LOVO-421439 format. One record per atom (N, C-alpha, C): residue number from 0; residue in one letter; chain; y, x, z. Coordinates in steps of 0.02 Angstrom, whole numbers, plus 50000, padded with zeros to 5 digits. Each point is the difference from the previous one (the first is absolute). Layout:
BEGIN
seq  type  mol  north  east  up
NUM  a  A  Y  X  Z .
...
! end
This chain:
BEGIN
seq  type  mol  north  east  up
0  x  A  49942  50042  50000 .
0  x  A  50058  49958  50000 .
0  x  A  50062  50044  50000 .
1  x  A  50047  49985  49956 .
1  x  A  50062  50039  49996 .
1  x  A  50045  49982  50059 .
2  x  A  50045  50046  50018 .
2  x  A  50044  49990  50058 .
2  x  A  50047  49940  49989 .
3  x  A  50023  49988  49938 .
3  x  A  50044  49943  49989 .
3  x  A  49961  49936  50012 .
4  x  A  49935  49999  49983 .
4  x  A  49959  49942  50015 .
4  x  A  49990  49994  50075 .
5  x  A  49991  50057  50034 .
5  x  A  49992  50000  50072 .
5  x  A  50063  49971  50033 .
6  x  A  50058  50022  49979 .
6  x  A  50063  49974  50029 .
6  x  A  50005  49925  49989 .
7  x  A  49982  49977  49941 .
7  x  A  50002  49928  49985 .
7  x  A  49951  49962  50044 .
8  x  A  49940  50027  50009 .
8  x  A  49951  49967  50044 .
8  x  A  50025  49996  50071 .
9  x  A  50033  50053  50025 .
9  x  A  50027  49999  50067 .
9  x  A  50055  49947  50005 .
10  x  A  50044  49996  49949 .
10  x  A  50053  49949  50001 .
10  x  A  49970  49930  49999 .
11  x  A  49951  49987  49957 .
11  x  A  49970  49934  49995 .
11  x  A  49963  49979  50064 .
12  x  A  49972  50048  50034 .
12  x  A  49960  49985  50059 .
12  x  A  50042  49976  50058 .
13  x  A  50065  50014  49999 .
13  x  A  50042  49981  50057 .
13  x  A  50000  50052  50054 .
14  x  A  49966  50057  49991 .
14  x  A  50001  50053  50049 .
14  x  A  50071  50025  50007 .
15  x  A  50023  50007  50061 .
15  x  A  50067  50024  50012 .
15  x  A  50051  49944  50005 .
16  x  A  49981  49937  49985 .
16  x  A  50045  49945  50008 .
16  x  A  49995  49972  50070 .
17  x  A  50056  49977  50028 .
17  x  A  49996  49971  50067 .
17  x  A  49957  49938  50000 .
18  x  A  49963  49990  50052 .
18  x  A  49955  49942  50005 .
18  x  A  50035  49942  50034 .
19  x  A  50065  50001  50007 .
19  x  A  50037  49945  50029 .
19  x  A  50055  50026  50046 .
20  x  A  50033  49954  50031 .
20  x  A  50056  50016  50044 .
20  x  A  49975  50006  50071 .
21  x  A  50029  50046  50039 .
21  x  A  49982  50007  50070 .
21  x  A  50051  49961  50041 .
22  x  A  49974  49955  50042 .
22  x  A  50043  49958  50042 .
22  x  A  49977  50003  50073 .
23  x  A  50045  49982  50045 .
23  x  A  49984  49994  50071 .
23  x  A  49950  49943  50007 .
24  x  A  49946  50012  50037 .
24  x  A  49949  49948  50008 .
24  x  A  50014  49952  50058 .
25  x  A  50057  50009  50035 .
25  x  A  50018  49956  50055 .
25  x  A  49966  50018  50066 .
26  x  A  49956  50050  49999 .
26  x  A  49965  50021  50060 .
26  x  A  50016  50073  50017 .
27  x  A  50054  50026  49972 .
27  x  A  50019  50069  50013 .
27  x  A  49970  50049  49951 .
28  x  A  49964  49975  49951 .
28  x  A  49969  50043  49949 .
28  x  A  50027  49984  49931 .
29  x  A  49966  50026  49950 .
29  x  A  50020  49987  49931 .
29  x  A  49940  49978  49960 .
30  x  A  50013  49963  49947 .
30  x  A  49947  49979  49954 .
30  x  A  50025  50004  49929 .
31  x  A  49954  50007  49953 .
31  x  A  50017  50003  49929 .
31  x  A  49988  49931  49971 .
32  x  A  50050  49972  49967 .
32  x  A  49994  49933  49972 .
32  x  A  50022  50001  49927 .
33  x  A  49974  49952  49962 .
33  x  A  50021  49991  49931 .
33  x  A  49967  50049  49953 .
34  x  A  50014  49991  49935 .
34  x  A  49977  50044  49947 .
34  x  A  49925  50013  50003 .
35  x  A  49962  49946  50008 .
35  x  A  49927  50006  50003 .
35  x  A  49969  50030  49938 .
36  x  A  50031  49992  49942 .
36  x  A  49972  50027  49939 .
36  x  A  49996  50076  50002 .
37  x  A  50051  50033  50028 .
37  x  A  49999  50073  50005 .
37  x  A  49941  50022  50043 .
38  x  A  49987  49963  50055 .
38  x  A  49944  50018  50042 .
38  x  A  49934  49992  49962 .
39  x  A  49993  49946  49964 .
39  x  A  49939  49989  49962 .
39  x  A  49991  50053  49946 .
40  x  A  50055  50018  49965 .
40  x  A  49996  50052  49949 .
40  x  A  49980  50066  50031 .
41  x  A  50028  50017  50058 .
41  x  A  49983  50063  50033 .
41  x  A  49927  50000  50021 .
42  x  A  49975  49944  50028 .
42  x  A  49929  49996  50019 .
42  x  A  49956  50007  49939 .
43  x  A  50019  49968  49945 .
43  x  A  49962  50004  49938 .
43  x  A  50000  50071  49974 .
44  x  A  50058  50034  50005 .
44  x  A  50005  50068  49975 .
44  x  A  49957  50048  50040 .
45  x  A  49992  49987  50065 .
45  x  A  49960  50044  50042 .
45  x  A  49927  49998  49979 .
46  x  A  49978  49944  49972 .
46  x  A  49931  49994  49978 .
46  x  A  49989  50039  49935 .
47  x  A  50053  50014  49963 .
47  x  A  49995  50035  49936 .
47  x  A  50010  50075  50012 .
48  x  A  49963  50041  49965 .
48  x  A  50005  50072  50007 .
48  x  A  50046  50028  49946 .
49  x  A  50047  50043  50019 .
49  x  A  50044  50033  49953 .
49  x  A  49983  50075  50000 .
50  x  A  49996  50031  49941 .
50  x  A  49981  50071  49997 .
50  x  A  50059  50046  50013 .
51  x  A  49988  50052  50039 .
51  x  A  50049  50053  50013 .
51  x  A  49964  50067  49997 .
52  x  A  50038  50054  49993 .
52  x  A  49973  50067  49999 .
52  x  A  50003  50030  50070 .
53  x  A  49947  50035  50020 .
53  x  A  50000  50037  50063 .
53  x  A  49987  50073  49984 .
54  x  A  50045  50043  50023 .
54  x  A  49991  50072  49993 .
54  x  A  49989  50026  50071 .
55  x  A  49943  50032  50010 .
55  x  A  49981  50023  50067 .
55  x  A  49989  50075  49997 .
56  x  A  50031  50036  50047 .
56  x  A  49992  50072  50002 .
56  x  A  49991  50023  50073 .
57  x  A  49962  50053  50007 .
57  x  A  49989  50028  50066 .
57  x  A  50059  50043  50020 .
58  x  A  50022  49992  50062 .
58  x  A  50052  50043  50028 .
58  x  A  49981  50016  50072 .
59  x  A  49979  50062  50010 .
59  x  A  49977  50020  50066 .
59  x  A  49936  49963  50018 .
60  x  A  50001  49966  50057 .
60  x  A  49940  49966  50022 .
60  x  A  50002  49924  49987 .
61  x  A  50046  49978  49957 .
61  x  A  50002  49928  49982 .
61  x  A  50011  49992  49925 .
62  x  A  49998  49939  49977 .
62  x  A  50010  49983  49930 .
62  x  A  50063  49957  49994 .
63  x  A  50042  50018  49952 .
63  x  A  50061  49962  49985 .
63  x  A  49987  49957  49940 .
64  x  A  50022  49937  50002 .
64  x  A  49990  49953  49946 .
64  x  A  50067  49973  49976 .
65  x  A  50009  49995  49935 .
65  x  A  50063  49977  49971 .
65  x  A  49985  49948  49947 .
66  x  A  50038  49946  50001 .
66  x  A  50000  49950  49946 .
66  x  A  50065  50012  49961 .
67  x  A  49996  50034  49942 .
67  x  A  50062  50019  49965 .
67  x  A  50037  49940  49969 .
68  x  A  49965  49945  49985 .
68  x  A  50034  49942  49971 .
68  x  A  50052  49971  50047 .
69  x  A  49985  50002  50065 .
69  x  A  50044  49969  50050 .
69  x  A  50031  50051  50048 .
70  x  A  49984  50064  49991 .
70  x  A  50026  50053  50043 .
70  x  A  49983  49986  50073 .
71  x  A  49936  49986  50012 .
71  x  A  49975  49986  50067 .
71  x  A  49948  50054  50016 .
72  x  A  50002  50026  50062 .
72  x  A  49953  50052  50020 .
72  x  A  49968  49983  50066 .
73  x  A  49941  50030  50012 .
73  x  A  49965  49993  50063 .
73  x  A  49956  50061  50009 .
74  x  A  49958  50001  50051 .
74  x  A  49956  50057  50012 .
74  x  A  49938  49976  50036 .
75  x  A  49951  50045  50005 .
75  x  A  49939  49985  50037 .
75  x  A  49960  50063  50012 .
76  x  A  49951  49995  50045 .
76  x  A  49958  50058  50016 .
76  x  A  49950  50014  49945 .
77  x  A  49983  49949  49960 .
77  x  A  49953  50008  49944 .
77  x  A  50032  49971  49938 .
78  x  A  49970  50013  49943 .
78  x  A  50026  49972  49937 .
78  x  A  49998  49924  50004 .
79  x  A  49945  49972  50023 .
79  x  A  49993  49927  50003 .
79  x  A  50050  49970  50049 .
80  x  A  50011  50032  50058 .
80  x  A  50049  49974  50048 .
80  x  A  50070  50003  49971 .
81  x  A  50017  50054  49965 .
81  x  A  50065  50005  49967 .
81  x  A  50008  49945  49948 .
82  x  A  49948  49986  49962 .
82  x  A  50001  49947  49949 .
82  x  A  50010  49932  50033 .
83  x  A  49962  49986  50053 .
83  x  A  50007  49936  50035 .
83  x  A  50069  49992  50030 .
84  x  A  50027  50053  50030 .
84  x  A  50066  49997  50030 .
84  x  A  50054  49989  49947 .
85  x  A  49992  50031  49941 .
85  x  A  50047  49990  49946 .
85  x  A  49996  49928  49974 .
86  x  A  49940  49974  49994 .
86  x  A  49991  49930  49979 .
86  x  A  50037  49954  50048 .
87  x  A  49993  50012  50064 .
87  x  A  50034  49959  50050 .
87  x  A  50076  50007  49995 .
88  x  A  50024  50062  49990 .
88  x  A  50072  50012  49995 .
88  x  A  50030  49964  49939 .
89  x  A  49965  50003  49943 .
89  x  A  50023  49965  49940 .
89  x  A  50000  49925  50011 .
90  x  A  49947  49975  50030 .
90  x  A  49995  49928  50014 .
90  x  A  50056  49977  50046 .
91  x  A  50015  50039  50052 .
91  x  A  50054  49982  50046 .
91  x  A  50068  50000  49965 .
92  x  A  50011  50049  49956 .
92  x  A  50062  50002  49962 .
92  x  A  50007  49937  49958 .
93  x  A  49947  49982  49964 .
93  x  A  50003  49942  49956 .
93  x  A  50008  49935  50039 .
94  x  A  49974  49997  50060 .
94  x  A  50007  49940  50042 .
94  x  A  50069  49994  50030 .
95  x  A  50031  50057  50018 .
95  x  A  50061  49997  50040 .
95  x  A  50064  50013  49961 .
96  x  A  49997  50037  49946 .
96  x  A  50061  50017  49963 .
96  x  A  50022  49942  49955 .
97  x  A  50065  49995  49990 .
97  x  A  50024  49949  49954 .
97  x  A  49991  50025  49928 .
98  x  A  50006  49954  49953 .
98  x  A  49988  50016  49930 .
98  x  A  50045  50055  49975 .
99  x  A  50063  50003  50022 .
99  x  A  50046  50052  49978 .
99  x  A  49978  50069  50022 .
100  x  A  49975  50006  50062 .
100  x  A  49976  50064  50024 .
100  x  A  49938  50023  49961 .
101  x  A  49954  49953  49988 .
101  x  A  49940  50018  49962 .
101  x  A  50019  50023  49931 .
102  x  A  50046  49964  49968 .
102  x  A  50023  50019  49933 .
102  x  A  50032  50068  50000 .
103  x  A  50041  50016  50052 .
103  x  A  50034  50064  50002 .
103  x  A  49951  50058  50012 .
104  x  A  49945  49987  50035 .
104  x  A  49951  50052  50014 .
104  x  A  49949  50010  49944 .
105  x  A  49991  49948  49959 .
105  x  A  49947  50001  49949 .
105  x  A  50016  50049  49944 .
106  x  A  49956  50050  49992 .
106  x  A  50005  50048  49945 .
106  x  A  49958  49973  49943 .
107  x  A  50033  49985  49944 .
107  x  A  49966  49967  49945 .
107  x  A  49955  50046  49960 .
108  x  A  50013  50064  50000 .
108  x  A  49958  50047  49962 .
108  x  A  49976  50055  50047 .
109  x  A  49936  49999  50016 .
109  x  A  49969  50050  50042 .
109  x  A  49943  50031  49960 .
110  x  A  50001  50065  49993 .
110  x  A  49948  50035  49963 .
110  x  A  49966  50050  50046 .
111  x  A  49935  49997  50003 .
111  x  A  49961  50049  50038 .
111  x  A  49955  50034  49950 .
112  x  A  50006  50066  49995 .
112  x  A  49961  50037  49950 .
112  x  A  49984  50070  50027 .
113  x  A  49955  50034  49966 .
113  x  A  49983  50069  50018 .
113  x  A  50035  50047  49952 .
114  x  A  50017  50059  50024 .
114  x  A  50032  50052  49959 .
114  x  A  49954  50060  49998 .
115  x  A  50002  50035  49944 .
115  x  A  49968  50066  49995 .
115  x  A  50055  50051  49987 .
116  x  A  50005  50048  50044 .
116  x  A  50054  50049  49996 .
116  x  A  49968  50070  49995 .
117  x  A  50022  50037  49949 .
117  x  A  49977  50069  49992 .
117  x  A  50030  50045  50053 .
118  x  A  49959  50042  50030 .
118  x  A  50024  50047  50051 .
118  x  A  49981  50070  49978 .
119  x  A  50048  50045  50003 .
119  x  A  49986  50070  49987 .
119  x  A  50014  50021  49933 .
! end
């Protein structure tokens, strides 16, 4: 999937849109009301999987993980833990950030490739 398609899927899903207005609940707390469609779109989007790139490298005694499309990073003691932590970090960003922030962070062209360099 191309990044422009990814951005469009994120916009259509409602990720990053407010799920309603926060009001005083009359008991000293707050509640979110209204805009039920945004909540339903966000729940529907969570069921759908969106592809992202994970670059994981060892640094010292841990592994660093980066999602270059969204400029999100995490770490873990193992490759799998770093991958899981990055997945959670990306998911949290998509759940909590507004659409403008996601759009500003989204890198539309990310290339991961190998190089061969002559030495000597």
